[in-house]
C-alpha positions as CSV (number, residue, x, y, z in Angstrom):
1,M,-70.4,35.3,75.9
2,H,-68.4,35.9,79.1
3,I,-67.0,33.0,81.0
4,L,-69.5,33.4,83.8
5,D,-72.4,33.3,81.3
6,A,-71.0,30.1,79.8
7,Q,-70.6,28.6,83.2
8,T,-74.1,29.5,84.3
9,T,-75.7,28.4,81.0
10,N,-73.9,25.1,81.0
11,F,-74.8,24.4,84.7
12,E,-78.4,25.3,84.2
13,K,-78.7,23.2,81.1
14,Y,-77.1,20.1,82.7
15,H,-77.7,20.7,86.4
16,D,-79.4,17.5,87.3
17,T,-77.1,15.2,85.4
18,S,-74.0,17.1,86.6
19,V,-75.1,16.9,90.3
20,A,-75.9,13.2,89.9
21,R,-72.6,12.5,88.2
22,G,-70.7,14.3,91.0
23,V,-67.2,15.8,91.2
24,D,-65.1,12.7,90.8
25,K,-66.8,11.5,87.6
26,T,-66.9,15.0,86.2
27,F,-63.1,15.3,86.8
28,I,-62.6,11.9,85.0
29,R,-64.6,13.3,82.1
30,L,-62.4,16.4,82.0
31,T,-59.3,14.4,81.9
32,E,-60.7,12.3,79.1
33,E,-61.3,15.5,77.1
34,I,-57.8,16.6,77.8
35,G,-56.7,13.4,76.2
36,E,-58.9,14.1,73.2
37,I,-57.3,17.5,72.9
38,A,-53.9,15.9,72.9
39,K,-54.9,13.5,70.2
40,A,-56.3,16.3,68.0
41,L,-53.1,18.3,68.5
42,R,-50.9,15.2,67.5
43,N,-53.1,14.6,64.4
44,G,-53.1,18.2,63.3
45,D,-56.9,18.1,63.1
46,R,-57.8,21.7,63.7
47,D,-61.6,21.2,63.3
48,N,-61.6,18.5,65.9
49,L,-59.2,20.4,68.1
50,A,-61.7,23.3,68.3
51,E,-64.5,20.9,69.2
52,E,-62.4,19.1,71.9
53,I,-61.3,22.4,73.4
54,A,-65.0,23.5,73.7
55,D,-65.8,20.1,75.3
56,G,-62.8,20.5,77.7
57,M,-64.0,24.0,78.6
58,A,-67.6,22.7,79.3
59,W,-66.3,20.0,81.6
60,L,-64.0,22.5,83.4
61,L,-66.8,24.9,83.9
62,T,-69.0,22.1,85.2
63,L,-66.3,21.1,87.7
64,A,-66.1,24.8,88.8
65,S,-69.9,24.9,89.3
66,L,-70.0,21.7,91.2
67,N,-67.4,23.2,93.6
68,D,-69.0,26.7,93.8
69,V,-66.1,28.3,92.0
70,D,-66.8,31.4,89.8
71,A,-64.4,30.5,87.0
72,Q,-64.5,34.0,85.6
73,A,-63.7,35.6,88.9
74,A,-60.9,33.1,89.6
75,Y,-59.4,33.7,86.2
76,I,-59.5,37.5,86.6
77,K,-58.1,37.3,90.1
78,K,-55.0,35.4,88.9
79,Y,-54.6,36.5,85.2
80,G,-56.7,39.6,84.9
81,T,-54.0,42.2,85.1
82,S,-51.8,43.4,82.2
83,E,-48.8,41.8,83.8
84,C,-47.5,38.3,84.6
85,F,-48.6,37.2,88.1
86,R,-45.1,35.8,88.8
87,C,-42.6,38.3,87.4
88,H,-45.0,41.2,87.3
89,Q,-43.8,42.3,83.8
90,V,-46.2,43.2,81.0
91,R,-44.4,40.6,78.8
92,C,-43.5,37.6,80.9
93,I,-39.8,37.1,81.5
94,C,-40.1,34.1,83.8
95,P,-37.6,31.3,83.0
96,E,-39.1,28.7,80.8
97,E,-39.2,26.0,83.5
98,R,-41.5,28.3,85.5
99,N,-43.9,28.5,82.5
100,V,-44.4,24.8,82.1
């Protein structure tokens, strides 16, 4: 499944509740999922980590949909080339502080 397919499927499935929830509450849900990802990472729980990453992606795609952003196109525009968007090398040589 491509990112756009996932975004479209997710938004079609949850459209009414997503629109009713709105951008602000959806963003809060996304940040909660990021916290759950952090917890799974700290606990070394790989099964839960995969589930939480999937949840985080779903909330991020919902946020994109609510704001009329094609997440796949945005990703390709910024990261879709074979080189780093900052240093323009195939293997990034940006200083570590730029990669954080």
